[in-house]
C-alpha positions as CSV (number, residue, x, y, z in Angstrom):
1,M,-31.9,-57.4,88.0
2,S,-31.0,-55.1,85.1
3,V,-29.5,-55.6,82.0
4,V,-25.9,-54.3,82.0
5,L,-22.5,-54.1,79.9
6,G,-20.9,-56.2,82.2
7,A,-22.8,-58.8,81.3
8,L,-22.2,-58.6,77.9
9,V,-18.8,-58.6,79.0
10,A,-19.1,-62.1,80.4
11,L,-21.2,-63.7,77.8
12,A,-19.0,-62.2,74.7
13,S,-16.0,-64.6,75.3
14,A,-18.5,-68.0,74.9
15,S,-19.6,-66.4,71.2
16,C,-16.1,-65.2,70.4
17,A,-14.5,-68.5,68.9
18,A,-17.4,-69.4,66.6
19,E,-18.2,-65.9,65.6
20,A,-14.7,-65.3,64.5
21,T,-15.7,-67.7,61.1
22,K,-18.3,-65.0,60.4
23,A,-16.3,-61.7,60.5
24,G,-17.1,-59.6,57.8
25,K,-16.2,-55.4,57.6
26,P,-15.9,-54.0,61.1
27,A,-18.6,-51.1,62.5
28,K,-17.0,-48.1,62.2
29,S,-15.8,-47.1,65.0
30,E,-15.7,-43.0,67.3
31,K,-12.5,-41.1,66.5
32,S,-13.1,-39.0,69.6
33,E,-14.3,-37.7,72.5
34,A,-16.4,-34.9,70.7
35,E,-18.1,-37.4,68.7
36,T,-18.7,-39.6,71.4
37,A,-20.7,-37.0,73.7
38,P,-24.1,-37.8,74.8
39,V,-26.8,-36.9,72.1
40,N,-29.4,-34.0,73.1
41,G,-26.8,-33.0,76.3
42,A,-27.8,-36.4,78.2
43,I,-26.2,-37.1,81.7
44,T,-26.1,-40.9,83.5
45,V,-26.5,-40.2,87.3
46,A,-25.9,-42.5,89.8
47,V,-27.9,-42.7,93.1
48,L,-26.8,-43.9,96.3
49,Q,-28.2,-45.2,99.3
50,F,-29.8,-42.2,101.6
51,K,-28.2,-42.5,105.2
52,N,-30.2,-42.4,108.2
53,L,-29.0,-39.8,110.4
54,C,-31.3,-39.8,113.4
55,G,-30.4,-43.4,114.7
56,D,-33.9,-45.5,114.5
57,A,-32.7,-48.6,112.8
58,T,-36.7,-49.1,112.3
59,I,-36.2,-46.3,109.5
60,D,-33.4,-48.0,108.2
61,W,-35.6,-49.0,105.0
62,L,-36.0,-45.6,103.8
63,G,-32.5,-45.0,102.6
64,Y,-33.4,-47.5,99.8
65,G,-36.5,-46.8,99.2
66,F,-35.3,-43.1,98.6
67,A,-32.2,-44.1,96.4
68,E,-35.1,-45.8,94.3
69,S,-38.1,-43.1,94.1
70,L,-35.5,-40.5,92.9
71,C,-34.0,-43.3,90.4
72,T,-37.5,-44.3,89.3
73,K,-38.6,-39.9,89.4
74,L,-35.5,-38.5,87.9
75,S,-35.5,-41.0,85.1
76,N,-39.2,-39.3,84.2
77,V,-37.4,-36.3,83.1
78,S,-35.9,-35.7,79.4
79,G,-31.6,-36.0,78.8
80,I,-31.1,-38.1,82.3
81,V,-30.6,-41.7,82.1
82,L,-30.3,-43.5,85.7
83,V,-27.5,-46.2,86.7
84,E,-29.7,-49.2,87.8
85,R,-28.8,-51.0,91.2
86,D,-27.3,-54.0,90.1
87,Q,-24.9,-52.0,89.0
88,L,-23.7,-50.2,91.4
89,S,-23.8,-53.3,94.2
90,K,-21.4,-55.0,91.2
91,A,-18.8,-51.6,91.4
92,L,-19.3,-51.3,95.0
93,K,-17.9,-55.0,94.6
94,E,-15.3,-54.5,92.5
95,L,-14.2,-51.7,95.1
96,Q,-15.1,-53.6,98.2
97,L,-17.5,-50.8,99.8
98,Q,-20.4,-51.2,101.5
99,D,-23.3,-49.2,100.2
100,T,-23.6,-47.3,103.1
101,A,-20.3,-46.6,103.1
102,V,-19.7,-44.3,100.3
103,V,-20.6,-40.9,101.4
104,D,-17.2,-39.1,101.0
105,P,-17.1,-37.2,97.6
106,K,-13.5,-39.0,96.6
107,T,-15.3,-42.5,97.1
108,A,-18.6,-41.4,95.6
109,G,-16.6,-40.0,92.2
110,K,-14.4,-43.4,92.0
111,L,-17.5,-45.2,91.5
112,G,-19.0,-43.1,89.3
113,K,-16.2,-44.0,87.5
114,V,-17.1,-47.5,86.8
115,V,-20.5,-47.0,86.0
116,G,-19.6,-44.4,83.8
117,A,-21.5,-41.8,85.7
118,K,-21.4,-37.8,85.0
119,Y,-23.1,-36.8,88.7
120,V,-23.2,-39.4,91.7
121,I,-25.8,-38.1,94.6
122,V,-25.5,-38.8,97.7
123,G,-27.6,-38.1,100.7
124,S,-29.3,-38.8,103.9
125,Y,-32.5,-38.2,105.9
126,Q,-33.7,-38.4,109.5
127,K,-37.1,-38.2,111.4
128,A,-38.2,-36.0,114.4
129,G,-41.8,-37.0,116.0
130,D,-43.7,-36.8,112.6
131,S,-41.7,-34.9,110.7
132,L,-39.3,-36.0,107.7
133,K,-36.4,-34.5,106.7
134,A,-33.6,-35.1,103.3
135,D,-30.9,-33.4,101.6
136,A,-29.4,-34.4,98.8
137,R,-26.3,-33.4,97.1
138,R,-24.5,-34.1,93.8
139,V,-20.8,-35.6,93.1
140,E,-19.3,-34.9,89.9
141,V,-17.0,-37.7,89.0
142,E,-14.5,-35.7,87.0
143,T,-13.8,-33.2,89.7
144,S,-15.2,-35.4,92.9
145,I,-16.2,-32.3,93.9
146,A,-19.9,-32.2,95.8
147,S,-22.0,-29.2,95.4
148,G,-25.6,-28.3,94.4
149,G,-26.9,-29.3,98.0
150,V,-30.7,-29.4,98.4
151,E,-33.4,-30.1,101.1
152,S,-36.9,-30.9,101.4
153,T,-38.7,-31.0,104.5
154,G,-42.5,-32.7,105.1
155,K,-44.6,-34.7,107.1
156,Y,-43.5,-38.5,107.3
157,D,-47.2,-39.6,106.2
158,K,-45.5,-37.3,103.7
159,V,-42.9,-38.8,102.6
160,F,-43.7,-39.0,98.3
161,D,-44.1,-35.2,98.6
162,V,-40.7,-34.9,100.2
163,Q,-38.8,-37.1,97.7
164,S,-40.8,-35.3,94.8
165,D,-39.7,-31.5,95.9
166,L,-36.0,-33.2,96.0
167,A,-35.9,-34.7,92.7
168,L,-37.4,-31.6,91.3
169,K,-34.8,-29.5,93.4
170,L,-32.2,-31.9,91.7
171,V,-32.8,-32.0,87.7
172,E,-32.9,-27.7,88.8
173,S,-29.1,-28.1,89.9
174,F,-28.2,-30.0,87.0
175,G,-29.8,-27.1,84.8
176,K,-32.4,-29.3,82.8
177,K,-35.7,-27.5,82.4
178,V,-38.7,-29.7,83.3
179,T,-41.9,-29.8,80.8
180,E,-44.9,-29.7,82.9
181,A,-45.5,-33.1,81.9
182,E,-42.6,-34.4,83.2
183,K,-43.2,-32.4,86.2
184,L,-46.5,-34.4,86.8
185,E,-44.9,-37.5,86.1
186,V,-42.1,-36.7,89.0
187,S,-44.3,-35.1,91.4
188,R,-47.0,-38.7,90.8
189,P,-46.4,-40.9,94.2
190,E,-45.1,-44.4,92.8
191,T,-48.4,-45.7,95.3
192,T,-50.6,-44.6,97.4
193,S,-49.9,-46.8,100.7
194,V,-46.8,-45.7,102.7
195,D,-47.4,-49.2,104.2
196,A,-46.8,-50.7,100.4
197,Y,-43.6,-48.4,99.9
198,E,-42.4,-49.3,102.7
199,L,-42.8,-53.4,102.3
200,N,-41.3,-52.5,98.9
201,A,-37.9,-50.7,100.5
202,K,-37.5,-53.4,102.5
203,G,-37.5,-56.0,99.6
204,L,-35.5,-53.8,97.8
205,A,-33.0,-54.3,100.7
206,A,-33.2,-57.8,101.4
207,S,-32.3,-57.9,97.8
208,Q,-28.9,-56.0,97.9
209,M,-28.5,-58.8,100.8
210,M,-28.9,-61.6,98.2
211,N,-31.9,-62.7,100.4
212,I,-34.1,-63.3,97.5
213,D,-36.6,-65.6,99.0
214,E,-37.6,-62.7,101.6
215,A,-36.8,-59.6,99.0
216,G,-39.7,-62.1,97.2
217,S,-41.8,-61.8,100.1
218,F,-41.6,-58.1,100.5
219,F,-42.9,-57.6,97.4
220,S,-45.4,-59.7,97.5
221,Q,-47.1,-57.9,100.3
222,A,-46.4,-54.8,98.9
223,I,-48.1,-55.7,95.6
224,E,-51.3,-57.1,98.7
225,K,-51.4,-53.7,99.8
226,D,-51.1,-51.7,96.4
227,P,-52.6,-54.2,93.5
228,K,-51.2,-51.3,91.0
229,Y,-47.5,-50.7,92.2
230,V,-45.7,-50.9,89.2
231,E,-42.3,-51.2,90.9
232,A,-43.1,-53.7,93.5
233,Y,-44.5,-55.7,90.4
234,Y,-41.2,-55.0,88.8
235,N,-39.3,-56.0,91.3
236,R,-41.0,-59.2,92.4
237,G,-40.1,-59.8,88.3
238,V,-36.3,-59.5,88.6
239,I,-36.3,-61.9,92.1
240,R,-38.8,-64.5,90.1
241,F,-35.9,-63.8,87.1
242,M,-33.1,-64.6,89.2
243,R,-34.9,-67.9,90.4
244,Q,-35.4,-69.0,87.2
245,D,-39.0,-68.5,86.9
246,F,-39.2,-67.3,83.8
247,A,-43.1,-67.6,83.4
248,G,-43.9,-66.0,86.8
249,A,-41.5,-63.4,86.0
250,S,-43.1,-62.7,82.8
251,S,-46.1,-62.3,84.2
252,D,-45.0,-59.6,86.7
253,L,-43.4,-57.7,84.1
254,N,-46.5,-58.0,82.1
255,K,-48.4,-56.3,84.9
256,A,-45.7,-53.8,85.0
257,I,-45.8,-53.0,81.7
258,E,-49.9,-52.5,81.5
259,L,-49.3,-50.0,84.2
260,D,-46.6,-48.1,82.7
261,P,-45.9,-49.1,78.9
262,K,-43.5,-46.2,79.2
263,N,-40.8,-47.9,81.1
264,P,-38.0,-49.1,79.4
265,M,-36.5,-51.5,82.1
266,A,-39.6,-53.5,82.0
267,Y,-39.6,-54.0,78.5
268,I,-35.6,-54.5,78.7
269,S,-36.3,-57.3,81.3
270,R,-39.0,-58.9,79.8
271,G,-36.8,-59.8,76.6
272,M,-34.0,-60.7,78.6
273,C,-37.1,-63.4,80.3
274,Y,-37.9,-64.3,76.8
275,I,-34.4,-64.7,75.8
276,A,-33.9,-67.1,78.6
277,S,-37.0,-68.7,77.9
278,M,-35.6,-69.4,74.2
279,D,-38.2,-67.2,72.3
280,Y,-35.5,-64.9,70.4
281,V,-38.1,-63.3,68.6
282,Q,-39.9,-62.0,71.4
283,G,-37.1,-61.1,73.2
284,M,-35.8,-59.3,70.2
285,A,-39.5,-57.5,70.3
286,D,-39.3,-56.2,73.3
287,L,-35.5,-55.1,73.2
288,N,-36.4,-53.3,70.0
289,K,-39.7,-51.9,72.3
290,A,-37.5,-50.5,75.1
291,I,-35.4,-48.6,72.5
292,Q,-38.3,-47.0,71.1
293,V,-40.0,-45.5,74.3
294,A,-36.5,-44.4,75.2
295,P,-34.2,-44.2,72.6
296,D,-31.5,-42.0,74.3
297,D,-31.3,-44.3,76.9
298,F,-28.3,-46.8,76.6
299,R,-29.3,-49.6,78.4
300,G,-31.7,-50.8,75.8
301,Y,-28.9,-50.8,73.0
302,G,-26.9,-52.7,75.3
303,A,-29.0,-55.0,76.5
304,R,-29.9,-55.8,72.8
305,A,-25.9,-56.1,72.3
306,L,-25.9,-58.5,75.1
307,A,-28.8,-60.8,73.3
308,Y,-26.8,-60.4,69.7
309,M,-23.6,-61.3,71.7
310,N,-25.1,-64.1,73.2
311,A,-27.0,-65.5,70.2
312,G,-23.0,-65.8,68.6
313,D,-23.7,-62.3,66.2
314,A,-20.8,-60.1,67.2
315,I,-21.5,-58.3,63.5
316,S,-25.1,-57.3,64.4
317,A,-24.1,-56.6,68.5
318,M,-21.3,-54.0,67.1
319,P,-23.1,-50.8,66.0
320,D,-25.2,-51.1,69.4
321,I,-22.1,-51.4,71.3
322,N,-20.9,-48.1,69.8
323,K,-24.4,-46.4,70.4
324,V,-24.1,-47.4,73.9
325,I,-20.1,-45.0,73.4
326,K,-22.2,-42.6,71.9
327,L,-24.8,-42.1,74.8
328,N,-22.4,-42.9,77.4
329,P,-18.8,-42.5,76.7
330,K,-17.7,-43.0,80.0
331,L,-18.7,-46.2,81.1
332,P,-15.6,-48.6,80.8
333,D,-17.6,-51.9,80.2
334,A,-18.9,-50.4,77.1
335,Y,-14.8,-50.0,75.8
336,F,-14.5,-54.0,77.1
337,A,-17.3,-55.3,75.2
338,R,-16.1,-53.4,71.6
339,A,-12.8,-55.1,71.9
340,M,-14.1,-58.4,72.4
341,C,-16.3,-58.2,69.1
342,N,-13.6,-57.0,67.3
343,I,-11.8,-59.9,68.4
344,A,-14.8,-61.9,67.9
345,M,-14.9,-60.6,64.2
346,G,-11.1,-61.0,63.6
347,F,-10.4,-57.5,63.6
348,T,-7.8,-56.4,66.1
349,A,-6.0,-53.5,64.7
350,T,-8.0,-51.1,68.0
351,V,-8.6,-53.4,70.6
352,E,-5.7,-52.6,72.3
353,N,-6.8,-49.1,72.5
354,D,-10.3,-49.9,73.5
355,V,-8.9,-52.0,76.7
356,R,-6.3,-49.2,77.6
357,K,-9.6,-46.9,77.5
358,G,-11.9,-48.9,79.3
359,I,-9.2,-49.3,82.5
360,S,-8.4,-45.4,82.1
361,L,-11.9,-45.2,82.9
362,G,-11.5,-46.8,86.3
363,G,-13.0,-50.4,85.0
364,T,-11.6,-53.7,85.8
365,C,-10.7,-55.9,82.5
366,P,-12.2,-58.8,82.6
367,P,-10.6,-61.8,82.9
368,Q,-11.8,-63.5,79.7
369,L,-10.9,-61.1,78.0
370,L,-7.3,-60.9,79.5
371,Q,-6.2,-64.1,78.6
372,M,-7.2,-63.1,75.0
373,L,-5.0,-60.6,75.2
374,V,-2.1,-62.3,76.2
375,M,-2.7,-64.9,73.5
376,M,-2.4,-61.9,71.1
377,G,1.0,-60.4,72.9
378,I,-0.8,-57.6,74.4
379,D,0.4,-57.0,77.8
380,V,-2.3,-54.4,79.7
381,T,-1.5,-55.6,83.3
382,G,0.7,-52.0,84.1
383,D,-2.3,-50.2,83.1
384,E,-4.6,-51.2,86.2
């Protein structure tokens, strides 16, 4: 469970009627693409499940492992923001695609538009004896052109070295410079146990299939194998949140933060646990902390906007939505969210433009927002 702007759009509709009575001056909206360029040259990247080329179904789990590990490693490099797995899953469902089927550049480019990514990473791997080979390439969403192919080869029991090498080569293909500190973080294995890594990856595969109990069991087994496995604690916390076990989720997320105090998604997720438990003060403190540790990551601002909108405070949400758009101007849901926020405040002059912008970027206008547009006499159905 990561907090995405799609959730903000869904929750915003419940707040619109109450918020309309508290309208104030609208936040200044962005005027041009130049003004909404990502700060510091930051790029948003989506990593898809890697494809198993060797035909051995017993290592299918490694496809999820590669995707998750590359997300973790790339997130340590300044100027790279990763699209969360649940946001990708939502987009795949909207496009009626299976995760493993998204390998051709045109389809990857279409998916990238929906999630607001600049690049989509597609890759594959194959095992022969005790050797492992992996390759990856980036698809530029704007053109659907694949380029920057990289590969890495090593021993199967040294899979973490293969992933680190692949991640550093991908960063180089983006034209990003890596500091020595970042290189150390990228090269650091996420666990000391290959068995724990396999169990965590199998948990991710199960969660993708919505087998929640099975996923939770895998994550627990991974933690037993490696009690310092940050990702396993985070992932189990997500599962517990989905079960509405907010105390259990907070406990796991506390451990993830203890082990990695610079992980913005751990703060975001724990913040949403607090808010779901009606502890708004602690929840907002965590969302503020997420923004503090990763000020160029749009996800923190999106989560805080969600919290404001869920509390019926569209006025406070608006600056955060604008910040999301500034950091990631290609994210369709952000424009839909801003349209709903303006409707809630009673400022409708820019609503149609924002909705059409979101649709033009490949998004699907939420049903709640479509109903509001009909009431306003605006028809955008021909755009979708």
